[in-house]
C-alpha positions as CSV (number, residue, x, y, z in Angstrom):
1,M,70.6,189.2,94.3
2,D,71.6,192.9,96.2
3,I,73.5,193.5,92.3
4,L,70.3,192.6,90.6
5,R,68.2,195.2,92.9
6,R,70.9,197.9,91.9
7,G,70.6,197.1,88.4
8,N,74.3,196.3,88.1
9,G,73.7,192.7,87.1
10,V,74.0,193.3,83.3
11,G,76.6,190.7,82.5
12,I,74.8,187.8,84.5
13,L,71.8,188.7,82.3
14,F,73.7,189.0,79.1
15,F,74.7,185.6,79.7
16,L,71.0,184.8,79.8
17,S,70.5,186.8,76.7
18,L,67.4,188.7,78.7
19,S,67.1,192.6,78.6
20,L,67.0,193.6,82.3
21,D,64.7,196.2,83.5
22,C,64.4,196.7,87.4
23,Y,61.2,197.5,89.2
24,C,62.1,197.7,92.7
25,D,61.3,194.1,94.2
26,F,60.5,192.8,90.2
27,I,62.8,191.9,87.8
28,K,61.6,192.5,84.1
29,F,62.9,190.2,81.6
30,G,61.7,191.4,78.1
31,P,57.6,191.4,78.6
32,C,58.0,189.2,81.6
33,L,57.9,190.2,84.9
34,F,59.3,188.2,87.8
35,G,58.6,189.1,91.6
36,W,61.5,187.7,93.8
37,N,61.8,189.9,97.0
38,I,57.7,190.8,97.7
39,T,56.1,192.5,100.3
40,C,52.5,191.9,100.6
41,P,49.9,193.5,100.1
42,D,51.2,194.1,96.4
43,P,49.5,196.1,93.8
44,H,49.8,193.5,91.1
45,I,47.8,190.9,93.3
46,K,43.9,192.4,92.9
47,F,41.0,191.3,95.0
48,Y,37.4,191.7,93.3
49,L,34.5,191.2,95.6
50,F,31.2,190.4,94.0
51,T,27.9,189.6,96.0
52,R,24.1,189.9,95.2
53,K,24.5,193.3,95.8
54,N,27.1,193.9,93.2
55,Q,26.6,191.0,90.7
56,Y,28.2,192.7,87.8
57,N,29.7,195.7,89.3
58,P,33.1,194.4,91.3
59,Q,34.7,196.3,94.5
60,E,38.2,196.0,94.1
61,I,39.2,195.4,98.0
62,T,42.8,196.0,99.6
63,P,44.0,193.7,102.0
64,S,42.4,195.4,105.2
65,E,39.9,194.1,107.6
66,N,38.5,197.9,107.5
67,K,38.1,197.8,103.7
68,I,36.5,194.6,103.8
69,L,33.8,195.4,106.8
70,Q,33.0,198.6,104.7
71,S,32.5,196.6,101.5
72,N,29.3,194.4,100.5
73,F,31.1,191.7,102.2
74,N,28.8,189.8,104.2
75,R,30.2,188.2,107.4
76,Q,27.7,185.1,107.5
77,F,28.5,184.3,104.0
78,I,30.9,181.2,102.7
79,N,33.5,183.0,100.5
80,K,34.0,181.3,97.2
81,V,37.7,182.3,95.8
82,I,38.3,181.9,92.1
83,F,41.8,182.1,90.7
84,H,42.4,182.4,86.7
85,G,45.1,180.7,84.9
86,Y,48.3,181.5,83.3
87,N,48.2,184.7,80.3
88,G,44.5,184.9,81.5
89,D,42.8,187.2,84.0
90,M,39.4,187.1,85.7
91,N,37.3,187.9,83.0
92,L,37.6,184.5,81.3
93,T,33.8,183.5,80.1
94,Q,33.9,180.5,82.1
95,L,34.9,182.1,85.2
96,L,32.2,184.8,85.0
97,E,29.6,182.2,84.5
98,M,30.8,180.6,87.6
99,K,30.5,183.8,89.7
100,D,27.1,184.3,88.2
101,G,26.1,180.9,88.9
102,Y,27.0,181.1,92.8
103,L,25.3,184.3,93.0
104,K,21.9,182.6,91.3
105,T,21.9,180.3,93.6
106,G,22.7,181.3,97.0
107,D,24.5,184.0,99.3
108,F,27.9,183.9,99.0
109,N,30.7,186.6,99.0
110,V,32.7,185.6,95.5
111,W,36.1,186.5,95.3
112,M,37.9,186.8,92.3
113,I,41.7,186.9,92.0
114,D,43.2,188.9,89.4
115,W,47.0,188.3,89.2
116,S,47.1,188.7,85.3
117,V,50.2,191.3,85.3
118,V,52.4,188.7,86.5
119,A,50.6,185.7,84.9
120,A,51.1,187.1,81.2
121,G,52.6,185.4,78.6
122,P,55.0,184.4,76.7
123,C,56.5,183.8,80.0
124,Y,55.4,180.6,81.1
125,P,58.4,179.6,83.2
126,V,58.9,183.3,84.9
127,V,55.2,182.8,85.8
128,V,55.6,179.4,88.0
129,G,58.3,181.2,89.6
130,N,56.1,183.6,90.4
131,L,53.4,181.4,92.5
132,N,54.7,181.6,95.6
133,Y,54.8,185.1,95.8
134,V,51.2,185.2,94.6
135,G,50.1,182.5,97.0
136,T,51.7,184.5,99.9
137,C,50.0,187.3,99.2
138,V,46.5,185.8,98.8
139,A,47.0,183.8,102.0
140,Q,47.5,187.4,103.5
141,M,44.3,188.6,102.5
142,L,42.5,185.4,103.2
143,D,43.9,185.5,106.6
144,I,42.1,188.8,107.2
145,I,39.0,187.6,105.9
146,L,39.3,184.8,107.8
147,N,39.5,187.1,111.2
148,A,36.3,189.2,110.0
149,T,34.0,186.4,109.1
150,L,31.4,184.5,111.4
151,V,31.3,181.4,109.4
152,P,33.1,178.7,111.3
153,K,36.8,177.9,110.0
154,D,36.1,174.2,108.7
155,K,33.5,175.9,106.3
156,A,34.6,179.7,105.7
157,F,36.6,179.0,102.3
158,H,36.3,177.2,98.8
159,L,39.0,178.0,96.4
160,I,38.6,177.4,93.3
161,G,41.5,177.4,90.6
162,F,41.8,177.2,86.8
163,S,44.7,175.6,85.1
164,M,47.8,177.1,86.8
165,G,45.6,178.9,89.0
166,A,44.8,175.5,91.1
167,H,48.6,175.5,91.6
168,V,48.2,179.3,93.1
169,A,45.5,177.7,95.3
170,A,48.0,175.1,96.4
171,Y,50.6,177.9,97.3
172,T,48.1,179.8,99.1
173,A,47.1,176.8,101.3
174,N,50.8,176.4,102.1
175,H,51.1,180.1,103.3
176,L,48.1,179.5,105.6
177,R,49.4,176.9,107.9
178,P,48.7,175.4,110.4
179,Y,45.3,176.5,108.9
180,K,43.8,174.1,106.7
181,L,41.6,175.2,104.0
182,P,38.1,173.5,103.8
183,R,38.1,172.8,99.9
184,I,40.0,173.2,97.0
185,T,38.6,172.6,93.4
186,G,41.2,172.0,91.0
187,L,40.2,172.9,87.1
188,D,42.4,170.7,85.0
189,P,45.6,171.7,86.9
190,A,48.6,172.7,84.4
191,L,50.8,170.3,83.8
192,P,53.9,171.9,82.4
193,L,56.9,171.9,85.1
194,F,54.8,170.9,87.4
195,T,55.6,167.0,87.3
196,T,57.5,167.7,90.7
197,S,57.7,165.5,93.5
198,N,57.7,168.1,95.8
199,K,53.9,168.4,96.7
200,D,54.3,171.9,97.9
201,A,55.2,173.1,94.6
202,K,51.7,171.9,92.8
203,L,48.1,170.9,93.9
204,D,47.9,167.8,95.7
205,K,45.4,166.6,98.7
206,T,47.2,167.3,101.5
207,D,46.3,171.1,100.5
208,A,42.8,171.3,101.9
209,N,40.5,168.9,103.7
210,F,38.7,168.3,100.6
211,V,40.4,168.7,97.1
212,D,38.1,167.8,94.4
213,V,39.9,167.5,90.4
214,L,38.6,167.7,86.7
215,H,40.5,166.6,84.0
216,T,40.1,167.6,80.2
217,D,43.1,168.1,78.6
218,A,45.5,165.7,80.3
219,L,49.0,165.1,78.8
220,I,48.9,168.5,77.1
221,E,48.0,171.6,79.2
222,G,46.5,169.6,82.3
223,K,47.7,167.2,84.5
224,A,47.1,163.2,84.1
225,E,47.8,162.0,87.5
226,R,45.6,162.2,90.1
227,C,45.9,165.4,92.4
228,G,42.9,165.4,94.9
229,H,40.8,163.2,97.2
230,I,38.8,162.4,94.0
231,D,39.5,163.1,90.3
232,F,37.1,163.4,87.8
233,Y,38.4,162.5,84.4
234,M,36.0,164.3,81.8
235,N,35.1,161.9,78.8
236,G,38.3,160.1,79.8
237,G,40.3,163.4,80.3
238,M,42.1,164.0,77.0
239,E,39.7,165.0,74.7
240,Q,36.2,167.0,75.2
241,P,33.6,166.0,72.6
242,G,32.7,168.8,70.2
243,C,36.1,170.3,70.3
244,W,37.9,169.5,67.3
245,N,37.3,172.0,64.5
246,G,40.2,170.9,62.1
247,N,42.8,172.9,64.3
248,I,45.0,171.0,66.9
249,L,45.6,174.2,69.0
250,D,42.3,175.4,69.1
251,C,41.1,171.9,70.1
252,F,43.7,171.6,72.9
253,Q,42.4,175.3,74.0
254,C,38.8,174.1,73.8
255,N,39.4,170.7,76.0
256,H,41.4,172.9,78.8
257,V,38.6,175.4,79.0
258,R,35.9,172.8,79.2
259,A,37.0,172.5,83.0
260,P,35.7,175.6,84.2
261,A,32.9,175.3,82.0
262,Y,31.9,172.1,83.0
263,F,32.0,173.1,86.8
264,A,30.3,176.4,86.3
265,E,27.4,174.4,85.0
266,S,27.2,172.1,87.9
267,I,26.4,174.9,90.0
268,T,23.0,175.5,88.2
269,S,22.7,171.9,86.7
270,K,19.5,170.3,87.6
271,V,20.5,166.6,86.1
272,G,24.2,167.0,87.1
273,F,27.5,165.3,86.1
274,W,27.6,162.0,87.4
275,G,30.6,159.5,87.2
276,W,31.2,156.1,87.4
277,P,34.6,154.5,89.2
278,C,37.5,153.6,87.5
279,K,40.8,151.9,88.5
280,G,43.1,154.6,86.7
281,F,43.8,156.6,83.7
282,W,45.4,153.8,81.6
283,H,42.7,151.4,82.4
284,Y,40.4,154.1,80.8
285,I,42.9,154.2,78.1
286,V,42.6,150.6,77.1
287,K,39.0,150.1,77.6
288,K,38.4,148.8,80.9
289,C,36.2,151.1,82.5
290,K,32.8,150.4,81.4
291,P,30.3,152.2,83.2
292,Q,29.1,150.9,86.4
293,T,27.4,151.8,90.0
294,P,27.9,153.2,92.3
295,T,28.0,156.6,90.6
296,T,29.2,160.2,92.2
297,L,27.9,163.7,91.5
298,M,30.8,165.8,90.0
299,G,31.1,169.3,90.3
300,E,30.0,172.2,93.0
301,N,27.6,169.6,94.8
302,V,30.0,166.6,95.1
303,D,29.9,164.4,98.1
304,Y,33.0,165.2,100.4
305,N,33.1,161.6,101.6
306,S,34.0,160.7,97.6
307,T,37.5,159.6,97.0
308,G,38.9,157.7,93.9
309,Y,39.2,158.3,90.4
310,Y,35.9,158.6,88.2
311,I,35.1,158.9,84.2
312,V,32.3,161.7,83.6
313,H,30.6,161.7,80.2
314,T,28.9,164.9,78.7
315,A,27.3,165.9,76.0
316,A,29.1,167.9,73.1
317,K,27.8,171.3,73.9
318,S,25.9,173.1,76.2
319,P,24.2,172.2,78.3
320,Y,26.9,169.5,78.9
321,A,25.6,167.4,82.1
322,I,23.3,164.7,80.7
323,G,22.6,163.3,84.0
324,R,22.7,159.7,85.4
325,N,23.9,156.7,83.4
326,Y,20.7,155.0,84.4
327,I,17.3,155.9,85.6
328,V,15.3,153.0,87.2
329,L,12.0,153.3,85.7
330,T,9.8,150.3,87.2
331,E,10.9,147.2,88.9
332,N,11.6,145.5,85.7
333,Q,12.5,148.6,83.4
334,L,16.0,150.4,83.2
335,L,16.6,153.5,81.4
336,V,20.2,153.7,80.2
337,R,22.3,156.6,79.0
338,R,25.3,156.1,76.5
339,L,27.1,158.6,74.3
340,S,27.1,157.3,70.7
341,S,30.2,157.9,68.5
342,S,28.4,161.0,67.1
343,N,28.6,162.2,70.6
344,D,24.6,162.7,70.8
345,V,22.9,161.0,74.0
346,E,21.2,157.7,73.2
347,I,18.6,156.4,75.6
348,I,18.1,152.6,75.6
349,T,15.1,151.0,77.6
350,Y,15.9,147.3,79.0
351,P,12.8,145.5,80.2
352,K,14.7,142.8,82.2
353,N,14.9,142.5,85.6
354,K,18.1,141.1,85.5
355,Y,19.6,144.3,84.7
356,I,18.1,146.0,88.0
357,E,19.9,143.0,90.1
358,N,23.1,143.8,88.4
359,L,22.9,147.3,89.2
360,K,22.1,146.0,92.9
361,N,25.4,144.0,92.7
362,N,27.5,146.9,91.4
363,S,28.0,145.1,88.2
364,Y,28.6,146.5,84.7
365,F,25.7,148.5,83.1
366,P,24.7,146.2,79.9
367,E,26.0,146.4,76.4
368,F,23.7,147.4,73.9
369,E,21.8,144.4,72.4
370,N,20.0,143.7,69.1
371,E,16.3,143.2,71.1
372,S,16.4,146.4,73.1
373,G,14.2,149.0,72.3
374,K,15.0,152.8,71.7
375,T,12.8,155.4,73.3
Protein backbone atom coordinates (compact mmCIF):
# COMPACT_ATOMS: atom_id res chain seq x y z
CA MET A 1 0.00 0.00 0.00
CA ASP A 2 3.01 2.33 0.43
CA ILE A 3 3.48 2.13 -3.32
CA LEU A 4 -0.03 3.41 -3.85
CA ARG A 5 0.47 6.23 -1.33
CA ARG A 6 3.44 7.51 -3.39
CA GLY A 7 1.34 7.42 -6.57
CA ASN A 8 3.47 4.68 -8.16
CA GLY A 9 0.80 1.99 -8.42
CA VAL A 10 -0.03 2.67 -12.06
CA GLY A 11 0.74 -0.88 -13.16
CA ILE A 12 -1.53 -2.44 -10.57
CA LEU A 13 -4.40 -0.11 -11.36
CA PHE A 14 -3.91 -0.56 -15.09
CA PHE A 15 -4.51 -4.24 -14.45
CA LEU A 16 -7.76 -3.24 -12.77
CA SER A 17 -8.59 -1.01 -15.75
CA LEU A 18 -9.12 1.93 -13.42
CA SER A 19 -7.61 5.40 -13.36
CA LEU A 20 -5.82 6.51 -10.19
CA ASP A 21 -5.52 9.82 -8.45
CA CYS A 22 -3.89 9.95 -5.03
CA TYR A 23 -5.43 12.09 -2.29
CA CYS A 24 -3.24 11.43 0.76
CA ASP A 25 -5.22 8.76 2.62
CA PHE A 26 -7.72 8.33 -0.23
CA ILE A 27 -7.47 6.65 -3.58
CA LYS A 28 -9.70 7.97 -6.36
CA PHE A 29 -10.85 5.45 -8.94
CA GLY A 30 -12.56 7.63 -11.55
CA PRO A 31 -15.47 9.16 -9.59
CA CYS A 32 -15.01 6.76 -6.67
CA LEU A 33 -13.23 7.87 -3.52
CA PHE A 34 -11.86 5.07 -1.35
CA GLY A 35 -10.43 5.75 2.10
CA TRP A 36 -7.85 3.18 3.11
CA ASN A 37 -5.71 4.64 5.88
CA ILE A 38 -7.86 7.22 7.60
CA THR A 39 -7.20 9.25 10.72
CA CYS A 40 -10.30 10.55 12.43
CA PRO A 41 -11.71 13.13 12.51
CA ASP A 42 -11.97 13.22 8.72
CA PRO A 43 -13.47 16.23 6.86
CA HIS A 44 -15.43 13.91 4.56
CA ILE A 45 -17.58 12.80 7.53
CA LYS A 46 -19.72 15.72 8.68
CA PHE A 47 -21.88 15.98 11.80
CA TYR A 48 -24.90 18.29 11.85
CA LEU A 49 -26.86 19.06 15.00
CA PHE A 50 -30.54 20.02 15.05
CA THR A 51 -32.50 21.02 18.16
CA ARG A 52 -35.71 22.93 18.74
CA LYS A 53 -33.56 26.06 18.82
CA ASN A 54 -32.30 25.41 15.29
CA GLN A 55 -34.73 22.97 13.69
CA TYR A 56 -34.11 24.27 10.16
CA ASN A 57 -30.60 25.69 10.57
CA PRO A 58 -28.13 22.89 11.25
CA GLN A 59 -25.00 23.49 13.24
CA GLU A 60 -21.98 21.69 11.80
CA ILE A 61 -20.00 20.36 14.76
CA THR A 62 -16.43 19.12 14.60
CA PRO A 63 -15.54 16.21 16.91
CA SER A 64 -14.53 18.16 20.00
CA GLU A 65 -16.19 18.30 23.42
CA ASN A 66 -15.68 22.04 23.56
CA LYS A 67 -17.35 22.53 20.16
CA ILE A 68 -20.25 20.34 21.24
CA LEU A 69 -20.79 22.19 24.52
CA GLN A 70 -20.60 25.56 22.74
CA SER A 71 -23.43 24.55 20.40
CA ASN A 72 -27.17 24.07 21.01
CA PHE A 73 -26.43 20.58 22.30
CA ASN A 74 -28.31 19.88 25.53
CA ARG A 75 -26.58 17.50 27.91
CA GLN A 76 -29.93 16.27 29.28
CA PHE A 77 -31.45 15.24 25.93
CA ILE A 78 -31.31 11.83 24.26
CA ASN A 79 -29.32 11.78 21.02
CA LYS A 80 -31.04 10.63 17.83
CA VAL A 81 -28.41 9.86 15.17
CA ILE A 82 -29.59 9.55 11.55
CA PHE A 83 -27.58 7.99 8.68
CA HIS A 84 -28.38 8.27 4.98
CA GLY A 85 -27.55 5.52 2.52
CA TYR A 86 -25.59 4.86 -0.66
CA ASN A 87 -25.54 7.63 -3.28
CA GLY A 88 -27.57 9.87 -0.97
CA ASP A 89 -27.15 12.59 1.59
CA MET A 90 -28.77 13.91 4.75
CA ASN A 91 -31.28 16.00 2.75
CA LEU A 92 -33.37 13.01 1.69
CA THR A 93 -36.96 14.18 2.25
CA GLN A 94 -37.92 11.22 4.43
CA LEU A 95 -34.91 11.73 6.73
CA LEU A 96 -35.73 15.43 7.15
CA GLU A 97 -39.31 14.44 8.01
CA MET A 98 -37.86 12.13 10.64
CA LYS A 99 -35.80 14.95 12.13
CA ASP A 100 -38.80 17.27 12.15
CA GLY A 101 -40.99 14.58 13.73
CA TYR A 102 -38.59 14.20 16.65
CA LEU A 103 -38.35 17.93 17.24
CA LYS A 104 -42.13 18.26 17.03
CA THR A 105 -42.79 15.60 19.65
CA GLY A 106 -39.99 16.09 22.17
CA ASP A 107 -36.67 17.54 23.20
CA PHE A 108 -33.82 15.74 21.46
CA ASN A 109 -30.38 16.35 20.09
CA VAL A 110 -30.88 15.18 16.50
CA TRP A 111 -27.62 14.44 14.72
CA MET A 112 -27.57 13.89 10.97
CA ILE A 113 -24.41 12.26 9.66
CA ASP A 114 -23.45 13.32 6.15
CA TRP A 115 -20.95 10.94 4.57
CA SER A 116 -22.14 11.64 1.02
CA VAL A 117 -18.68 12.39 -0.43
CA VAL A 118 -17.55 8.83 0.20
CA ALA A 119 -21.02 7.32 -0.46
CA ALA A 120 -21.39 8.59 -4.03
CA GLY A 121 -22.44 6.41 -6.95
CA PRO A 122 -21.81 4.61 -9.18
CA CYS A 123 -19.23 3.22 -6.76
CA TYR A 124 -21.21 0.68 -4.73
CA PRO A 125 -18.35 -1.81 -4.00
CA VAL A 126 -16.00 1.06 -3.10
CA VAL A 127 -18.61 2.59 -0.80
CA VAL A 128 -19.02 -0.78 0.95
CA GLY A 129 -15.26 -0.72 1.48
CA ASN A 130 -15.55 2.71 3.10
CA LEU A 131 -18.00 1.66 5.80
CA ASN A 132 -15.41 0.56 8.34
CA TYR A 133 -13.61 3.88 8.32
CA VAL A 134 -16.89 5.85 8.33
CA GLY A 135 -17.99 3.83 11.35
CA THR A 136 -14.64 4.53 13.03
CA CYS A 137 -15.05 8.30 12.66
CA VAL A 138 -18.70 8.27 13.77
CA ALA A 139 -17.75 6.19 16.81
CA GLN A 140 -15.12 8.78 17.73
CA MET A 141 -17.79 11.49 17.69
CA LEU A 142 -20.29 9.43 19.69
CA ASP A 143 -17.63 8.68 22.27
CA ILE A 144 -17.07 12.43 22.72
CA ILE A 145 -20.84 12.99 23.02
CA LEU A 146 -21.00 10.17 25.56
CA ASN A 147 -18.49 12.02 27.73
CA ALA A 148 -20.48 15.25 27.42
CA THR A 149 -24.02 13.97 28.01
CA LEU A 150 -25.75 13.65 31.38
CA VAL A 151 -28.19 11.06 30.00
CA PRO A 152 -27.53 7.55 31.39
CA LYS A 153 -25.34 5.58 29.02
CA ASP A 154 -28.01 2.93 28.50
CA LYS A 155 -30.37 5.59 27.11
CA ALA A 156 -28.02 8.12 25.52
CA PHE A 157 -28.25 7.09 21.84
CA HIS A 158 -30.68 5.85 19.25
CA LEU A 159 -29.08 5.28 15.84
CA ILE A 160 -31.35 5.16 12.78
CA GLY A 161 -29.81 4.05 9.49
CA PHE A 162 -31.44 3.87 6.06
CA SER A 163 -30.24 1.29 3.52
CA MET A 164 -26.44 1.16 3.65
CA GLY A 165 -26.66 3.62 6.51
CA ALA A 166 -28.01 0.78 8.66
CA HIS A 167 -24.70 -1.02 8.17
CA VAL A 168 -22.78 2.18 8.97
CA ALA A 169 -24.59 2.14 12.32
CA ALA A 170 -23.41 -1.45 12.78
CA TYR A 171 -19.78 -0.56 12.05
CA THR A 172 -20.12 2.34 14.48
CA ALA A 173 -21.26 -0.14 17.13
CA ASN A 174 -18.19 -2.30 16.43
CA HIS A 175 -15.86 0.59 17.18
CA LEU A 176 -17.65 1.64 20.37
CA ARG A 177 -17.00 -1.68 22.14
CA PRO A 178 -17.09 -2.52 24.98
CA TYR A 179 -19.80 0.15 25.24
CA LYS A 180 -23.05 -1.18 23.77
CA LEU A 181 -25.49 1.14 22.08
CA PRO A 182 -29.01 1.22 23.54
CA ARG A 183 -30.87 0.99 20.22
CA ILE A 184 -30.32 0.80 16.46
CA THR A 185 -33.17 1.03 13.95
CA GLY A 186 -32.43 -0.38 10.49
CA LEU A 187 -34.58 0.98 7.67
CA ASP A 188 -34.52 -1.57 4.83
CA PRO A 189 -30.84 -2.48 5.38
CA ALA A 190 -29.00 -2.80 2.06
CA LEU A 191 -28.74 -6.28 0.54
CA PRO A 192 -26.00 -6.30 -2.18
CA LEU A 193 -22.63 -7.41 -0.70
CA PHE A 194 -24.14 -7.82 2.78
CA THR A 195 -24.92 -11.54 2.67
CA THR A 196 -21.73 -12.39 4.56
CA SER A 197 -21.81 -14.63 7.62
CA ASN A 198 -19.48 -12.17 9.39
CA LYS A 199 -21.77 -10.33 11.80
CA ASP A 200 -19.28 -7.47 12.18
CA ALA A 201 -19.77 -6.63 8.47
CA LYS A 202 -23.52 -6.02 8.60
CA LEU A 203 -26.33 -5.01 10.93
CA ASP A 204 -27.48 -7.72 13.32
CA LYS A 205 -29.07 -7.94 16.76
CA THR A 206 -25.73 -8.05 18.59
CA ASP A 207 -24.99 -4.43 17.60
CA ALA A 208 -27.20 -2.85 20.29
CA ASN A 209 -29.27 -3.75 23.31
CA PHE A 210 -32.30 -3.46 21.03
CA VAL A 211 -32.31 -3.62 17.24
CA ASP A 212 -35.56 -3.09 15.31
CA VAL A 213 -35.70 -3.39 11.54
CA LEU A 214 -38.13 -2.46 8.76
CA HIS A 215 -38.13 -4.39 5.47
CA THR A 216 -39.77 -2.80 2.41
CA ASP A 217 -37.79 -3.90 -0.68
CA ALA A 218 -36.62 -7.39 0.27
CA LEU A 219 -34.49 -9.34 -2.24
CA ILE A 220 -33.91 -6.24 -4.40
CA GLU A 221 -32.27 -3.31 -2.59
CA GLY A 222 -33.07 -4.54 0.92
CA LYS A 223 -32.36 -7.67 2.92
CA ALA A 224 -34.97 -10.41 3.37
CA GLU A 225 -33.24 -12.09 6.30
CA ARG A 226 -33.98 -11.04 9.84
CA CYS A 227 -31.47 -8.51 11.18
CA GLY A 228 -32.77 -7.51 14.59
CA HIS A 229 -34.48 -8.50 17.77
CA ILE A 230 -37.71 -7.63 15.98
CA ASP A 231 -38.18 -7.36 12.21
CA PHE A 232 -41.21 -5.74 10.62
CA TYR A 233 -42.00 -6.84 7.07
CA MET A 234 -44.09 -4.00 5.76
CA ASN A 235 -46.88 -5.32 3.52
CA GLY A 236 -44.90 -8.54 3.38
CA GLY A 237 -41.56 -6.76 2.94
CA MET A 238 -41.23 -6.89 -0.86
CA GLU A 239 -43.72 -4.58 -2.52
CA GLN A 240 -45.37 -1.48 -1.11
CA PRO A 241 -48.91 -0.43 -2.09
CA GLY A 242 -49.04 2.64 -4.29
CA CYS A 243 -45.48 2.23 -5.63
CA TRP A 244 -46.19 0.63 -9.02
CA ASN A 245 -46.30 3.24 -11.80
CA GLY A 246 -45.34 1.07 -14.78
CA ASN A 247 -41.59 1.59 -14.32
CA ILE A 248 -39.94 -1.25 -12.44
CA LEU A 249 -36.85 0.75 -11.40
CA ASP A 250 -39.02 3.54 -10.01
CA CYS A 251 -41.05 0.92 -8.19
CA PHE A 252 -37.97 -0.59 -6.54
CA GLN A 253 -36.79 2.82 -5.40
CA CYS A 254 -40.25 3.71 -4.12
CA ASN A 255 -40.39 0.45 -2.15
CA HIS A 256 -36.97 1.16 -0.66
CA VAL A 257 -37.62 4.73 0.54
CA ARG A 258 -40.94 3.75 2.08
CA ALA A 259 -38.94 2.41 5.04
CA PRO A 260 -37.81 5.87 6.25
CA ALA A 261 -41.21 7.28 5.25
CA TYR A 262 -43.07 4.79 7.46
CA PHE A 263 -40.67 5.29 10.35
CA ALA A 264 -40.87 9.09 10.10
CA GLU A 265 -44.67 8.90 10.24
CA SER A 266 -44.53 6.55 13.23
CA ILE A 267 -42.94 9.31 15.34
CA THR A 268 -46.07 11.48 15.22
CA SER A 269 -48.84 9.02 14.25
CA LYS A 270 -51.82 8.85 16.59
CA VAL A 271 -53.11 5.50 15.26
CA GLY A 272 -49.78 3.76 14.73
CA PHE A 273 -48.44 0.90 12.61
CA TRP A 274 -49.47 -2.43 14.17
CA GLY A 275 -48.04 -5.77 13.15
CA TRP A 276 -49.06 -9.35 13.77
CA PRO A 277 -46.69 -12.27 14.33
CA CYS A 278 -45.61 -14.64 11.56
CA LYS A 279 -43.23 -17.60 11.50
CA GLY A 280 -41.11 -16.19 8.69
CA PHE A 281 -40.72 -14.62 5.27
CA TRP A 282 -41.65 -17.69 3.26
CA HIS A 283 -44.67 -18.41 5.43
CA TYR A 284 -46.03 -15.04 4.35
CA ILE A 285 -45.18 -15.65 0.69
CA VAL A 286 -47.23 -18.87 0.67
CA LYS A 287 -50.10 -17.09 2.47
CA LYS A 288 -49.75 -18.80 5.83
CA CYS A 289 -49.57 -15.58 7.86
CA LYS A 290 -53.14 -14.43 8.34
CA PRO A 291 -53.64 -11.53 10.78
CA GLN A 292 -53.71 -12.68 14.38
CA THR A 293 -53.13 -11.44 17.89
CA PRO A 294 -51.22 -10.31 19.80
CA THR A 295 -50.31 -7.27 17.70
CA THR A 296 -47.32 -5.03 18.44
CA LEU A 297 -46.49 -1.47 17.53
CA MET A 298 -43.88 -0.74 14.86
CA GLY A 299 -41.78 2.40 14.78
CA GLU A 300 -40.41 4.94 17.20
CA ASN A 301 -42.55 3.72 20.10
CA VAL A 302 -41.93 0.00 19.64
CA ASP A 303 -42.02 -2.18 22.75
CA TYR A 304 -38.40 -3.03 23.60
CA ASN A 305 -39.56 -6.37 24.98
CA SER A 306 -41.00 -7.41 21.61
CA THR A 307 -39.11 -9.96 19.54
CA GLY A 308 -39.73 -11.93 16.37
CA TYR A 309 -41.07 -11.55 12.87
CA TYR A 310 -44.10 -9.31 12.24
CA ILE A 311 -46.24 -8.34 9.27
CA VAL A 312 -47.56 -4.77 9.03
CA HIS A 313 -50.12 -3.53 6.51
CA THR A 314 -50.28 0.10 5.44
CA ALA A 315 -52.34 2.38 3.25
CA ALA A 316 -51.15 3.15 -0.28
CA LYS A 317 -50.49 6.83 0.36
CA SER A 318 -49.68 9.11 3.27
CA PRO A 319 -50.83 8.88 6.00
CA TYR A 320 -49.72 5.27 5.77
CA ALA A 321 -50.63 4.12 9.27
CA ILE A 322 -54.02 2.40 9.55
CA GLY A 323 -53.97 1.57 13.24
CA ARG A 324 -54.79 -1.75 14.83
CA ASN A 325 -56.27 -4.54 12.76
CA TYR A 326 -59.18 -4.70 15.15
CA ILE A 327 -61.10 -2.62 17.64
CA VAL A 328 -63.40 -4.12 20.25
CA LEU A 329 -66.45 -1.85 20.24
CA THR A 330 -68.70 -3.67 22.71
CA GLU A 331 -68.78 -7.06 24.35
CA ASN A 332 -70.31 -8.54 21.20
CA GLN A 333 -69.10 -6.28 18.42
CA LEU A 334 -65.72 -6.27 16.74
CA LEU A 335 -64.38 -3.91 14.09
CA VAL A 336 -61.77 -5.48 11.81
CA ARG A 337 -59.54 -3.53 9.47
CA ARG A 338 -58.62 -5.16 6.17
CA LEU A 339 -56.82 -4.15 2.99
CA SER A 340 -58.80 -4.79 -0.17
CA SER A 341 -57.17 -5.71 -3.48
CA SER A 342 -57.22 -2.01 -4.41
CA ASN A 343 -55.19 -1.25 -1.28
CA ASP A 344 -57.92 0.80 0.36
CA VAL A 345 -58.87 0.24 3.97
CA GLU A 346 -62.17 -1.52 4.57
CA ILE A 347 -63.88 -1.78 7.93
CA ILE A 348 -66.01 -4.84 8.61
CA THR A 349 -68.28 -5.27 11.64
CA TYR A 350 -68.76 -8.70 13.21
CA PRO A 351 -71.54 -8.67 15.85
CA LYS A 352 -70.71 -12.18 17.06
CA ASN A 353 -69.46 -13.20 20.47
CA LYS A 354 -67.30 -15.98 19.06
CA TYR A 355 -64.92 -13.53 17.43
CA ILE A 356 -64.22 -11.78 20.71
CA GLU A 357 -63.49 -15.18 22.26
CA ASN A 358 -61.22 -16.10 19.34
CA LEU A 359 -59.20 -12.94 19.89
CA LYS A 360 -58.80 -13.77 23.57
CA ASN A 361 -57.57 -17.20 22.55
CA ASN A 362 -54.98 -15.69 20.19
CA SER A 363 -56.67 -17.24 17.15
CA TYR A 364 -56.83 -15.88 13.61
CA PHE A 365 -59.03 -12.97 12.74
CA PRO A 366 -62.27 -13.95 10.99
CA GLU A 367 -62.34 -14.15 7.22
CA PHE A 368 -64.86 -12.11 5.26
CA GLU A 369 -68.39 -13.52 5.56
CA ASN A 370 -71.34 -12.76 3.34
CA GLU A 371 -73.60 -11.86 6.25
CA SER A 372 -71.14 -9.34 7.68
CA GLY A 373 -72.25 -5.76 7.60
CA LYS A 374 -70.02 -2.92 6.41
CA THR A 375 -69.82 0.42 8.08
